[in-house]
N, C-alpha and C positions, 0 to 999 in steps of 0.2 A: 504494500500500500504506500503510495506516495503521500507526502505531507507537504502542504504549502510552506513556503518560507515564512518565518515569523516576521511580523511587521515591525517597523521602527516604533519606538515608544510613543512618538508624537503622532503617528498616523494610524488610522483605524484598519487600513489594509493596503497592500502594495498597489501601485498603479496598474491599471488593466493590462497594458502591454507587457509588463513584467510577469503578471500572473499567466497570461497567455503563453509567453515564451517558456515559462517554467512548466506549464502543462504539456507543451509540445516536447520538451526535454524528457519529462516523466514518461510520456507515451512512447517516445522513441526508445528509451531505455527498456521499458516493459516489453515492447515488441522484439527488441534485439535479444532479450532473455528467452523469448519464445522462437528464436531461430530466424527472424527476419533480418535483412541487411539493408542499412540506410544508404540510399543513393543520393537523395537531395532533400532539402528542407526549405520551407518558405519560398516556393517558386511562384513568382508573380507574373500573371498575364493579364491582358485586357479583360478577358472573360472572368477571371477570378484567381484565387490563390490555391496552391496545393500545399497543405501543411507538411506532409511527409510523403516522399516517394520511396518505396522500399521493394525489395525482392523477397519472395517467399517461395523457395524452390524455383520452378520455372515461371511462376507468376510475377507480373509486375503489379504492385499494390499501391494504389493511391489512398492515403489515409487522411481522413478528416478528424481533427482533434477538437472536442468540445468540452468546455469546463463550465459548470454551473454550480452555484451555491444553493443547496437544497434541491428538492425534487418538485417544487411547485411548477405548474405549467408543463409537466412532462419531463423536467430535468434536462440533462445534457442530450439524451437521446431524442427527446421531443423537440429539441431546438433545430434539428436538421430538416428544414422545410424542402418542399419540392423545388422552390426557387434556388435554394442553396445547392441542392443536388445538381441542378442544371448548370450552375456556375462551375462546380467542381468538374463535371463532365466536359464542359467547354475548355477549361484549363487543361484537363488531361489530354484532350485532343490536340491542343497546341503543344503540349509537352511531347507527345508522340510525333508530331510533325517536325519538331526540332531535334528529335532523337530517333531517326528512322531505323536504326539497328534494333531498337526496342519495340517498334511498332508491330512486329509479327508475333510478339509474345502474348499469351493470354493475360488479360487485365482483370483486376478486381478492385472494387471500391469498398474499403473497410471504414469503420467508425470506431474511434476510441473515445468513450464517454467517461468523463471524470466528474462525479458528483461530490461536492465538498460539503461537509457538515459545519456547524457553527464553531467547532474547535479547530477546523483546518484539516481534518482527516479526509482523505479522498478515497472513494470507492471507484475502482477502474472496471469498466466493461469493454471488452473487445468484441465487436460484431463484425465477423468476416462476411464479405459480400452483403453489406448492409443495404445497398441499392445497386441498380444496374442502369444501363443506358436506355432502357425501354420505358422512359417516363412519357406519359401521354402529353401531347401538345394541347394546352387549354384553348388555343385559338382554333383548333381543328374541330369541325363539327362532325359528329358521328351520326350516320343515318342507318 
């Protein structure tokens, strides 16, 4: 279990960017302990950001890391909306276009959800194949 860093005595909690970076480090470490190999981190494209790009056997894995305090409103898992999934998929397509040698490999979209309690203890959930590229287009009418 990862624990958030203690905050400074004068601050109630670390700034959001530090908490997010800490959550990504925690997730990368957790996944590496489970046999994944880190290829890239915080890859930014116009479509969106890829938190972690990893290998798991022959699979190329795009990992979204979500940190939430408490489980209200679905917690970390519930925070990955269809819109967010589309952005990740778009960024993954751009990553594959920039790395053509990886484009032929099977790809997977995983989620590492970290739910933090009031004491800073984090519960980690790793959802393999959390979503795929078959997300319906809301603009398309089905007849």
